[in-house]
C-alpha positions as CSV (number, residue, x, y, z in Angstrom):
1,X,35.2,4.4,-3.3
2,X,35.4,5.9,0.0
3,X,32.1,7.3,1.7
4,X,33.7,10.9,2.0
5,X,34.5,10.8,-1.7
6,X,30.7,9.3,-2.7
7,X,29.5,11.9,-1.2
8,X,30.9,14.5,-2.3
9,X,30.0,13.0,-6.0
10,X,26.6,13.1,-5.1
11,X,26.2,16.4,-4.0
12,X,27.7,17.4,-7.4
13,X,25.4,15.1,-9.7
14,X,22.3,16.5,-7.4
15,X,23.0,20.4,-8.0
16,X,23.7,19.5,-11.5
17,X,20.1,18.0,-12.1
18,X,18.4,20.3,-9.5
19,X,20.4,23.2,-11.3
20,X,18.3,22.9,-14.6
21,X,14.8,23.3,-13.0
22,X,12.9,26.4,-13.6
23,X,13.7,28.8,-10.7
24,X,15.8,26.4,-9.0
25,X,16.3,26.8,-5.3
26,X,18.8,24.7,-3.6
27,X,17.2,22.2,-0.9
28,X,19.7,21.9,2.4
29,X,17.7,18.7,3.2
30,X,17.7,16.8,-0.1
31,X,21.6,17.4,-0.3
32,X,22.1,16.3,3.3
33,X,19.7,13.0,2.4
34,X,22.0,12.7,-0.6
35,X,25.5,13.1,0.7
36,X,24.6,10.6,4.1
37,X,23.0,7.7,1.6
38,X,26.1,7.9,-0.5
39,X,28.4,7.3,2.1
40,X,26.5,4.6,3.6
41,X,26.2,2.9,0.4
42,X,29.8,3.1,-0.2
43,X,30.4,1.5,3.3
44,X,27.8,-1.2,3.2
45,X,26.0,0.1,6.0
46,X,21.6,0.6,6.0
47,X,20.5,3.6,6.7
48,X,17.1,5.2,8.1
49,X,16.3,9.0,6.8
50,X,13.5,10.8,8.1
51,X,12.5,13.7,5.4
52,X,10.3,16.3,5.6
53,X,8.0,16.6,3.3
54,X,9.3,19.1,0.1
55,X,12.6,17.6,1.0
56,X,12.4,16.0,-2.5
57,X,13.6,12.7,-0.9
58,X,13.0,10.2,-4.4
59,X,15.9,12.9,-5.9
60,X,17.8,12.2,-2.7
61,X,18.1,8.3,-2.5
62,X,18.1,8.0,-6.4
63,X,21.2,10.1,-7.6
64,X,23.5,8.3,-5.2
65,X,21.8,4.6,-5.5
66,X,22.4,5.6,-9.4
67,X,26.2,6.3,-8.9
68,X,27.0,3.3,-6.9
69,X,26.9,1.6,-10.1
70,X,25.1,-1.4,-8.3
71,X,21.1,-2.1,-9.0
72,X,19.5,-0.8,-6.9
73,X,15.4,-1.9,-6.2
74,X,13.1,0.9,-5.1
75,X,10.1,-0.2,-3.3
76,X,6.9,2.0,-2.8
77,X,4.1,2.0,-0.3
78,X,1.7,3.4,-2.8
79,X,1.4,3.2,-6.0
80,X,1.1,6.9,-6.5
81,X,4.8,7.2,-5.6
82,X,5.4,4.4,-8.1
83,X,4.1,6.0,-11.2
84,X,5.9,9.1,-9.8
85,X,9.3,7.7,-9.9
86,X,8.0,6.1,-13.3
87,X,7.0,9.2,-14.9
88,X,8.7,12.1,-13.5
89,X,11.6,11.7,-11.5
90,X,13.8,8.8,-13.6
91,X,13.4,10.5,-16.6
92,X,14.5,13.7,-15.0
93,X,17.5,12.0,-13.8
94,X,18.1,10.3,-17.1
95,X,17.8,13.9,-19.0
96,X,20.0,15.7,-16.6
97,X,22.3,13.4,-14.6
98,X,25.0,13.1,-17.3
99,X,25.2,9.5,-16.8
100,X,23.9,6.5,-18.4
101,X,21.2,4.0,-16.5
102,X,18.3,2.1,-17.6
103,X,15.1,1.5,-15.6
104,X,12.1,-0.8,-15.0
105,X,9.1,-1.4,-13.3
106,X,7.6,-4.5,-12.4
107,X,4.3,-5.2,-10.7
108,X,2.5,-8.4,-9.8
109,X,0.9,-10.9,-12.8
110,X,-2.5,-9.9,-12.2
111,X,-1.8,-6.3,-13.4
112,X,-0.8,-7.1,-17.0
113,X,-2.8,-8.9,-19.7
114,X,-2.1,-12.1,-20.3
115,X,-1.8,-13.2,-23.8
116,X,-2.7,-16.6,-23.7
117,X,-5.7,-16.1,-22.2
118,X,-6.8,-13.6,-24.8
119,X,-5.8,-16.1,-27.5
120,X,-8.6,-18.6,-25.6
121,X,-10.9,-16.1,-26.3
122,X,-11.1,-17.2,-30.0
123,X,-11.4,-20.9,-29.0
124,X,-14.6,-22.6,-29.0
125,X,-13.6,-25.0,-26.1
126,X,-13.2,-21.7,-23.8
127,X,-16.6,-20.0,-25.0
128,X,-18.6,-21.3,-21.7
129,X,-16.3,-18.9,-19.6
130,X,-17.2,-16.0,-21.5
131,X,-20.5,-16.9,-21.8
132,X,-21.0,-16.5,-18.3
133,X,-20.3,-12.7,-18.0
134,X,-22.8,-10.1,-19.1
135,X,-23.2,-8.2,-22.3
136,X,-21.3,-5.3,-20.8
137,X,-18.1,-7.2,-19.5
138,X,-18.4,-8.9,-22.7
139,X,-17.8,-5.9,-24.4
140,X,-15.2,-4.3,-22.2
141,X,-13.0,-7.6,-22.6
142,X,-13.3,-6.8,-26.5
143,X,-12.1,-3.4,-25.9
144,X,-9.5,-4.6,-23.7
145,X,-8.2,-7.2,-26.3
146,X,-7.9,-4.3,-29.0
147,X,-6.1,-2.0,-26.2
148,X,-3.7,-5.5,-25.9
149,X,-2.3,-5.6,-29.5
150,X,-1.4,-1.8,-29.8
151,X,0.5,-2.1,-25.9
152,X,4.0,-2.2,-25.5
153,X,3.9,-3.1,-21.6
154,X,0.2,-4.7,-21.0
155,X,-0.1,-3.0,-18.0
156,X,-3.8,-1.9,-17.0
157,X,-2.7,1.0,-15.5
158,X,-2.0,2.5,-18.8
159,X,-5.6,2.8,-19.5
160,X,-7.3,6.0,-18.6
161,X,-10.6,4.6,-17.8
162,X,-10.5,2.0,-15.5
163,X,-12.2,-1.6,-16.4
164,X,-14.5,-3.7,-14.0
165,X,-12.3,-6.0,-12.2
166,X,-14.2,-8.9,-14.0
167,X,-13.2,-7.8,-17.5
168,X,-9.7,-7.5,-16.3
169,X,-9.8,-10.7,-14.4
170,X,-11.0,-12.6,-17.9
171,X,-7.6,-11.8,-19.6
172,X,-5.1,-12.1,-16.9
173,X,-4.0,-14.4,-14.3
174,X,-2.8,-14.3,-10.6
175,X,0.5,-15.5,-9.6
176,X,-1.3,-18.4,-8.3
177,X,-2.2,-19.5,-11.7
178,X,0.3,-18.7,-14.0
179,X,2.3,-22.0,-15.1
180,X,5.4,-19.9,-16.1
181,X,7.0,-18.7,-19.2
182,X,8.6,-22.1,-19.6
183,X,5.0,-24.0,-20.0
184,X,2.7,-21.7,-22.0
185,X,3.0,-21.1,-25.9
186,X,3.3,-17.3,-25.8
187,X,5.6,-17.0,-22.7
188,X,8.7,-15.5,-24.8
189,X,6.1,-12.3,-25.7
190,X,4.9,-12.1,-21.9
191,X,4.1,-8.9,-20.5
192,X,4.6,-9.6,-17.2
193,X,7.6,-11.8,-18.2
194,X,8.7,-9.0,-20.7
195,X,8.5,-6.6,-17.7
196,X,10.9,-8.9,-15.4
197,X,13.3,-9.2,-18.2
198,X,13.7,-5.6,-18.5
199,X,14.4,-5.7,-14.7
200,X,17.3,-8.6,-15.2
201,X,19.6,-5.6,-17.1
202,X,18.2,-2.2,-15.5
203,X,20.4,0.0,-12.8
204,X,17.2,0.4,-11.0
205,X,14.0,-1.7,-10.2
206,X,10.7,-0.2,-9.1
207,X,8.3,-2.3,-7.6
208,X,5.8,-1.6,-4.5
209,X,6.6,-3.4,-1.4
210,X,4.4,-6.0,-1.6
211,X,5.7,-7.5,-4.8
212,X,8.8,-7.1,-2.8
213,X,7.3,-9.1,0.2
214,X,6.3,-12.1,-2.4
215,X,10.1,-11.8,-3.9
216,X,11.0,-12.8,-0.2
217,X,8.3,-15.2,0.4
218,X,9.3,-16.9,-3.2
219,X,13.3,-17.1,-1.8
220,X,14.0,-14.6,-4.1
221,X,12.6,-16.0,-7.6
222,X,10.9,-12.5,-8.4
223,X,13.2,-9.9,-8.7
224,X,17.2,-9.6,-10.0
225,X,19.9,-10.1,-7.9
226,X,20.7,-6.8,-6.2
227,X,23.3,-4.9,-3.6
228,X,20.6,-2.1,-2.7
229,X,17.1,-2.4,-1.9
230,X,15.3,1.1,-1.3
231,X,12.2,1.3,0.8
232,X,10.1,4.5,0.6
233,X,7.0,5.1,2.4
234,X,8.8,3.3,5.1
235,X,6.3,3.8,8.0
236,X,4.2,1.3,5.9
237,X,7.0,-1.6,6.1
238,X,5.8,-3.5,8.8
239,X,2.2,-3.6,8.0
240,X,3.0,-4.2,3.9
241,X,5.5,-6.5,4.5
242,X,3.2,-9.2,7.1
243,X,0.2,-9.0,4.8
244,X,2.9,-10.6,1.7
245,X,4.6,-12.8,3.7
246,X,1.5,-14.0,5.0
247,X,-0.7,-16.3,3.8
248,X,-4.8,-16.2,3.3
249,X,-7.5,-18.6,3.1
250,X,-10.9,-18.1,2.0
251,X,-14.1,-20.3,0.5
252,X,-13.2,-17.8,-2.5
253,X,-9.6,-19.6,-3.1
254,X,-11.3,-23.0,-2.8
255,X,-14.3,-22.4,-5.4
256,X,-11.8,-20.3,-7.7
257,X,-10.0,-23.8,-8.0
258,X,-12.8,-25.7,-8.3
259,X,-14.0,-23.4,-11.2
260,X,-10.3,-23.9,-12.8
261,X,-11.4,-27.6,-12.9
262,X,-14.4,-27.1,-14.0
263,X,-13.2,-25.5,-17.6
264,X,-11.2,-28.6,-18.5
265,X,-13.5,-31.2,-16.2
266,X,-17.3,-30.6,-17.7
267,X,-18.8,-33.1,-15.0
268,X,-20.0,-30.3,-12.2
269,X,-19.8,-33.4,-10.1
270,X,-16.2,-33.8,-9.8
271,X,-16.1,-30.5,-7.9
272,X,-19.4,-30.7,-6.1
273,X,-17.4,-32.5,-2.7
274,X,-14.5,-29.5,-2.5
275,X,-17.3,-27.1,-3.3
276,X,-19.2,-28.1,-0.5
277,X,-15.7,-28.4,1.6
278,X,-15.0,-24.7,1.1
279,X,-18.4,-23.4,2.2
280,X,-17.9,-25.4,5.6
281,X,-14.5,-24.5,5.7
282,X,-16.0,-20.5,5.7
283,X,-18.9,-21.9,8.1
284,X,-16.0,-23.1,10.4
285,X,-14.1,-20.0,11.0
286,X,-17.2,-17.7,10.3
287,X,-17.9,-17.2,13.7
288,X,-14.2,-16.0,14.5
289,X,-14.2,-13.4,12.4
290,X,-12.2,-10.8,14.6
291,X,-10.3,-13.0,17.0
292,X,-7.2,-14.6,17.5
293,X,-6.8,-18.4,16.9
294,X,-4.7,-20.3,19.5
295,X,-2.4,-23.3,18.6
296,X,-3.3,-25.8,17.9
297,X,-6.2,-24.7,15.8
298,X,-10.0,-25.7,16.6
299,X,-10.6,-29.3,15.6
300,X,-13.1,-28.4,13.4
301,X,-11.2,-25.7,11.2
302,X,-8.4,-28.5,10.8
303,X,-10.6,-31.1,10.0
304,X,-12.5,-29.0,6.8
305,X,-8.8,-27.8,5.8
306,X,-6.8,-31.7,6.0
307,X,-10.6,-32.6,4.1
308,X,-10.0,-29.8,1.2
309,X,-6.0,-30.7,1.5
310,X,-6.9,-34.4,0.3
311,X,-9.9,-33.0,-2.4
312,X,-7.1,-31.0,-3.8
313,X,-4.9,-33.5,-3.7
314,X,-7.2,-36.0,-5.7
315,X,-8.4,-33.2,-8.6
316,X,-4.7,-32.3,-8.8
317,X,-4.3,-35.6,-10.0
318,X,-7.4,-35.9,-12.2
319,X,-5.7,-32.9,-14.1
320,X,-2.4,-34.7,-14.3
321,X,-4.3,-37.6,-16.2
322,X,-6.0,-35.2,-19.1
323,X,-4.5,-35.5,-22.4
324,X,-5.3,-33.0,-25.3
325,X,-4.1,-31.7,-28.6
326,X,-5.9,-28.7,-27.8
327,X,-3.3,-26.1,-26.7
328,X,-5.4,-23.7,-25.1
329,X,-7.3,-26.6,-23.5
330,X,-3.7,-27.5,-22.1
331,X,-2.9,-24.1,-21.1
332,X,-6.1,-24.1,-18.9
333,X,-5.2,-27.4,-17.4
334,X,-1.9,-25.9,-16.6
335,X,-3.2,-22.9,-15.0
336,X,-5.5,-25.3,-12.9
337,X,-2.6,-27.6,-11.4
338,X,-0.6,-24.3,-10.4
339,X,-3.4,-23.2,-8.4
340,X,-3.7,-25.6,-6.8
341,X,-0.8,-26.3,-6.2
342,X,-0.1,-23.1,-4.6
343,X,-3.8,-23.7,-2.5
344,X,-1.9,-26.7,-1.1
345,X,0.8,-24.7,0.1
346,X,-0.9,-22.6,1.8
347,X,-2.8,-25.0,3.7
348,X,0.2,-26.8,4.5
349,X,1.6,-24.1,6.2
350,X,-2.0,-23.5,7.7
351,X,-1.9,-27.0,9.1
352,X,1.6,-26.9,10.6
353,X,2.8,-25.8,13.7
354,X,3.5,-22.3,12.1
355,X,6.2,-21.3,14.5
356,X,6.6,-17.5,15.2
357,X,3.0,-16.6,13.2
358,X,-0.6,-15.8,14.4
359,X,-3.9,-17.0,12.9
360,X,-6.6,-14.8,13.2
361,X,-9.8,-14.1,11.0
362,X,-10.8,-11.0,9.6
363,X,-13.7,-10.3,7.1
364,X,-17.3,-10.4,7.7
365,X,-19.1,-13.7,9.1
366,X,-20.3,-14.2,5.4
367,X,-16.9,-14.1,3.6
368,X,-14.7,-14.8,6.2
369,X,-10.4,-15.0,5.9
370,X,-8.2,-17.1,7.9
371,X,-4.8,-15.4,7.7
372,X,-1.4,-16.4,9.4
373,X,0.8,-13.6,9.8
374,X,4.6,-13.5,11.0
375,X,4.4,-12.3,14.5
376,X,7.8,-10.5,14.3
377,X,8.0,-9.5,10.4
378,X,12.0,-8.2,11.8
379,X,13.0,-12.2,11.8
380,X,12.4,-12.5,8.1
381,X,13.7,-9.3,7.1
382,X,17.0,-9.9,9.1
383,X,17.6,-13.2,7.4
384,X,16.4,-11.9,3.9
385,X,17.0,-8.4,3.6
386,X,19.3,-7.0,6.1
387,X,21.9,-9.6,6.0
388,X,21.7,-9.5,1.7
389,X,21.6,-5.7,1.3
390,X,22.2,-2.5,1.6
391,X,18.6,-0.7,2.8
392,X,17.6,2.7,2.8
393,X,14.6,3.6,4.7
394,X,12.4,6.8,3.9
395,X,9.9,8.5,5.0
396,X,8.3,11.6,6.1
397,X,7.3,9.8,9.4
398,X,9.8,7.1,11.0
399,X,8.6,6.3,14.1
400,X,11.4,5.3,17.1
401,X,10.4,2.1,17.0
402,X,10.2,1.1,13.8
403,X,14.2,-0.2,13.5
404,X,13.6,-2.8,16.2
405,X,10.0,-3.3,14.8
406,X,11.4,-4.3,11.4
407,X,14.5,-6.3,12.7
408,X,17.1,-3.4,11.9
409,X,20.5,-3.6,14.0
410,X,20.9,-0.2,15.0
411,X,24.6,-0.8,15.9
412,X,24.8,-1.2,12.1
413,X,22.9,1.4,10.8
414,X,23.0,5.4,10.1
415,X,20.4,7.2,11.4
416,X,19.7,10.9,9.5
417,X,17.0,13.4,9.9
418,X,16.3,16.4,7.9
419,X,13.7,19.0,8.2
420,X,11.0,20.0,5.8
421,X,12.0,23.5,3.5
422,X,8.5,24.8,4.3
423,X,7.6,27.7,6.7
424,X,5.3,25.4,8.5
425,X,5.0,27.9,11.7
426,X,4.3,31.0,9.2
427,X,1.8,29.1,6.6
428,X,0.1,27.0,9.0
429,X,-1.8,26.5,12.5
430,X,-2.5,23.1,14.6
431,X,-5.7,23.7,16.6
432,X,-7.1,21.7,18.9
433,X,-10.1,23.5,21.1
434,X,-9.4,24.9,24.5
435,X,-13.4,23.5,25.2
436,X,-13.6,20.8,23.4
437,X,-15.1,17.9,25.5
438,X,-13.8,14.4,25.2
439,X,-14.4,12.0,22.8
440,X,-16.8,9.8,24.5
441,X,-18.5,12.4,26.4
442,X,-22.1,13.1,24.8
443,X,-21.9,16.6,24.4
444,X,-19.0,15.3,21.4
445,X,-20.7,15.0,18.6
446,X,-22.4,18.4,18.5
447,X,-19.5,20.2,19.3
448,X,-17.8,18.3,16.9
449,X,-20.7,19.8,13.7
450,X,-20.4,22.8,15.4
451,X,-16.8,23.3,15.1
452,X,-16.7,21.7,11.5
453,X,-19.3,24.4,10.6
454,X,-17.3,27.0,11.8
455,X,-14.2,26.1,10.3
456,X,-15.3,25.0,6.8
457,X,-17.7,28.0,6.6
458,X,-14.2,30.2,7.2
459,X,-12.3,28.6,4.9
460,X,-14.9,28.8,2.2
461,X,-15.2,24.9,1.8
462,X,-11.7,23.4,1.0
463,X,-11.9,20.9,3.5
464,X,-10.2,17.0,3.8
465,X,-12.2,15.9,6.9
466,X,-10.8,12.6,8.0
467,X,-12.7,10.2,10.3
468,X,-11.3,7.1,12.1
469,X,-14.2,4.8,11.9
470,X,-17.0,4.7,9.2
471,X,-19.7,4.9,11.4
472,X,-18.4,8.3,12.1
473,X,-17.8,9.3,8.7
474,X,-21.2,8.8,7.3
475,X,-23.0,10.1,10.3
476,X,-20.6,13.3,9.6
477,X,-21.6,13.4,5.9
478,X,-25.2,13.3,6.7
479,X,-24.9,16.2,9.8
480,X,-23.2,18.4,7.6
481,X,-24.7,18.1,4.4
482,X,-27.8,19.9,6.6
483,X,-25.7,22.7,8.1
484,X,-23.1,23.7,4.9
485,X,-23.7,24.5,1.2
486,X,-20.4,23.2,0.0
487,X,-20.2,20.3,-1.7
488,X,-19.5,17.2,0.5
489,X,-18.0,14.1,-1.5
490,X,-17.8,11.0,0.4
491,X,-16.5,7.6,-0.8
492,X,-20.3,6.5,-1.0
493,X,-21.1,8.9,-3.6
494,X,-17.7,7.9,-6.5
495,X,-14.7,6.1,-7.0
496,X,-11.6,7.3,-5.4
497,X,-10.0,8.9,-8.3
498,X,-13.7,10.6,-9.4
499,X,-13.6,12.5,-5.2
500,X,-9.9,13.6,-5.8
501,X,-10.7,14.9,-9.3
502,X,-14.1,16.6,-8.4
503,X,-12.0,18.1,-5.3
504,X,-9.4,19.6,-7.6
505,X,-11.6,21.1,-10.0
506,X,-14.1,23.0,-7.5
507,X,-12.4,25.1,-4.4
508,X,-15.6,25.0,-2.4
509,X,-15.9,21.1,-2.6
510,X,-14.9,19.2,0.5
511,X,-14.2,15.7,1.1
512,X,-14.8,13.3,3.9
513,X,-13.2,10.2,4.2
514,X,-11.6,7.6,6.4
515,X,-8.0,6.3,6.9
516,X,-7.7,5.5,3.1
517,X,-7.1,9.6,2.4
518,X,-4.6,9.9,5.4
519,X,-1.9,9.3,2.6
520,X,-1.1,9.0,-0.7
521,X,-3.2,12.3,-2.0
522,X,-1.6,15.3,-2.9
523,X,-3.5,19.0,-3.1
524,X,-1.4,21.7,-3.5
525,X,-2.6,24.9,-3.7
526,X,-6.0,26.5,-3.1
527,X,-7.4,23.3,-3.0
528,X,-7.1,22.4,0.3
529,X,-6.9,24.9,3.4
530,X,-8.1,22.6,6.5
531,X,-7.6,19.4,6.7
532,X,-10.0,18.1,10.0
533,X,-9.6,14.7,12.4
534,X,-12.3,13.7,14.5
535,X,-10.2,11.8,16.7
536,X,-6.8,10.7,17.5
537,X,-5.9,7.3,15.3
538,X,-5.1,5.0,17.3
539,X,-5.1,1.4,16.0
540,X,-8.2,-0.6,16.6
541,X,-7.8,-2.1,20.2
542,X,-8.9,-5.5,19.3
543,X,-7.0,-6.1,16.5
544,X,-6.0,-9.6,16.2
545,X,-2.2,-9.4,15.1
546,X,-1.5,-6.5,17.1
547,X,-3.3,-7.9,20.3
548,X,-0.4,-11.2,19.4
549,X,2.2,-8.4,19.4
550,X,1.2,-6.3,22.3
551,X,1.0,-9.7,24.3
552,X,4.8,-10.5,22.8
553,X,5.8,-7.1,24.0
554,X,4.6,-6.7,27.5
555,X,1.2,-5.4,27.8
556,X,3.1,-2.7,30.1
557,X,5.0,-1.9,27.3
558,X,2.5,-2.2,24.5
559,X,0.8,1.2,24.4
560,X,4.5,3.2,24.3
561,X,5.7,0.5,21.5
562,X,2.8,-0.7,19.5
563,X,0.1,2.0,19.9
564,X,1.6,4.9,20.4
565,X,4.1,4.8,17.3
566,X,1.0,3.9,15.2
567,X,-1.3,6.8,16.3
568,X,1.7,9.5,15.8
569,X,2.7,8.1,12.2
570,X,-1.0,7.9,11.4
571,X,-1.9,11.4,12.5
572,X,1.3,12.9,11.2
573,X,0.8,11.5,7.5
574,X,-2.4,13.0,7.8
575,X,-1.3,16.4,8.6
576,X,1.0,16.0,6.0
577,X,-1.7,16.1,3.5
578,X,-1.8,20.0,4.1
579,X,1.3,21.8,3.2
580,X,2.6,20.3,0.0
581,X,4.5,23.4,-1.9
582,X,6.7,26.3,0.0
583,X,3.5,28.6,-1.1
584,X,0.4,26.5,0.4
585,X,-1.2,27.8,3.6
586,X,-3.7,26.2,6.0
587,X,-5.1,24.8,9.5
588,X,-5.0,21.2,10.5
589,X,-7.8,20.8,13.6
590,X,-7.7,18.0,15.6
591,X,-11.0,17.4,17.4
592,X,-9.8,15.3,20.5
593,X,-9.0,16.9,23.9
594,X,-6.0,14.2,24.4
595,X,-4.0,15.8,22.3
596,X,-4.2,19.0,24.5
597,X,-4.3,17.0,27.7
598,X,-2.9,13.2,27.7
599,X,1.1,12.7,29.1
600,X,1.5,11.5,25.4
601,X,0.9,14.6,23.8
602,X,4.2,15.8,23.2
603,X,4.7,12.4,21.1
604,X,1.9,13.4,19.1
605,X,2.6,17.0,18.4
606,X,6.7,16.5,17.6
607,X,5.7,13.6,15.3
608,X,3.3,16.4,12.9
609,X,5.3,19.2,11.3
610,X,6.5,22.2,13.3
611,X,3.4,24.2,12.9
612,X,1.8,27.4,14.8
613,X,-0.4,26.0,17.6
614,X,-3.2,27.7,19.2
615,X,-6.6,26.4,21.2
616,X,-8.7,29.7,20.2
617,X,-10.8,29.2,17.7
618,X,-11.3,32.8,16.4
619,X,-7.8,32.7,16.0
620,X,-7.8,30.2,13.4
621,X,-11.3,31.2,11.6
622,X,-9.3,34.4,10.9
623,X,-6.4,32.9,9.2
624,X,-8.7,30.8,7.2
625,X,-10.7,33.6,5.9
626,X,-7.7,35.6,5.3
627,X,-6.3,32.8,3.2
628,X,-9.7,32.7,1.6
629,X,-9.6,36.4,0.6
630,X,-5.8,36.1,-0.4
């Protein structure tokens, strides 16, 4: 089919779907997006679409993808969007599109209950493992087992009450442990395998970006063959795939393997040496937390990894020699062997030259993590994705540097920007005070709290205050609880979802949070009228991976190619929390004078929605009071 015809068909199909909505209003941006994607898919050219909030981008790409007749994988950065596609958008299309299609959701193995581990609960040889857990956790495990007999998917996300990590881990397996369908006596009924089987015949497969990265790292052995890949929330593509494609080594991985061995070899002496080496490894990398490691790695780290490698190989051989007629015991042997093999593979990468990768240590000195991550994820994507699939990359914010950062050739890629249908100039204000001191000034903190108090009072609460550091976050919580009477909800007070629920239920409530709330949360209506950012969200200057990437592009260009685009994207995402429907109104207040004075200010301002702008606090206070009184 020609691109022109495909585009026309996509528009007709989209209109058929959206006309079924109550009070349907045509969104020109959504139409333009769907038309352009349909033409790109027909021609085999990848496309980048920046689609403003309210465009309806999920329908904008799903309709042409389904009409193409090709298998499409949709990879999202957040669970919230994955759930939206599965629970809302795809069922809606199935009802109104008029074209039969199927879809499946695939998640990592640890997201599903493992029937084999559940069967082992009743096996006497496995009781020691469960006796080591508390009565509370054992009760949770029993409740999960009861649920597992009723569920069709085995997906823990079905549960309305979130179980503890310990309970979930007791009846699930990670990718590093699972020996695979062919070696498992219940492999034919495995929940994770059922999800993959459903995906193998589906027209649309929904995953997260991390799982797509695991698919790349496994040489394409996780997901079905597909011609189309759609990356939604594509502004997170580089960071999400870098984590997924890289490796990490910790004492926790070593001790976890040792624990798996002890479940089948009762003599603790067998694993004492390995556990000692794991602690030594942690001690060797701990002093390097927050730093990049040069090649060759420090000799004490190499020596520790080499000794661990030898000990793991010895234990794998010991596992292979074990003979048993007890099936649950045999499965524990298989899992330990698989875990040891995965650990060996990671050690081999770390002990190799890892050309094109960056080694660094993160975490804390007590729990350090050695990471080895691609310096340029674009090279991995060019080989495994762009040359193999037609790609759609979409987000409300697409930094100008993204195509180069992810290795997408511009000469073969379409680029489209569609504006939001919302009237930002009428319904929102971007505020940066005329008198704000510099963020490093001694006067900054008192001025910040004075401004916050005034605006929060005018808004009647209803505030999402976002901070670029935990220290600033908790200092502000303490200060503002002394200044205002509104409930201030912080991360240490409640779990994330509880915070969100309480904020929605109480119109006067305020959430104070860090960068985890810059995206992936949605508060339409009167719940939210004021978004506050304490500072511009530039990346940490000392981040070791970013330091390596800055060096690679040259320090003279790194601010413009790495730091500024990242800050602009984070700022735009944070500002995007405010207006979620065409009737929402509110203020984004940025308490950082650089937004008004720096040479690069328009790069940041233009990345945000086109709000009305002011530096006068009385204007903002009156606007917020008007919203409160409506």
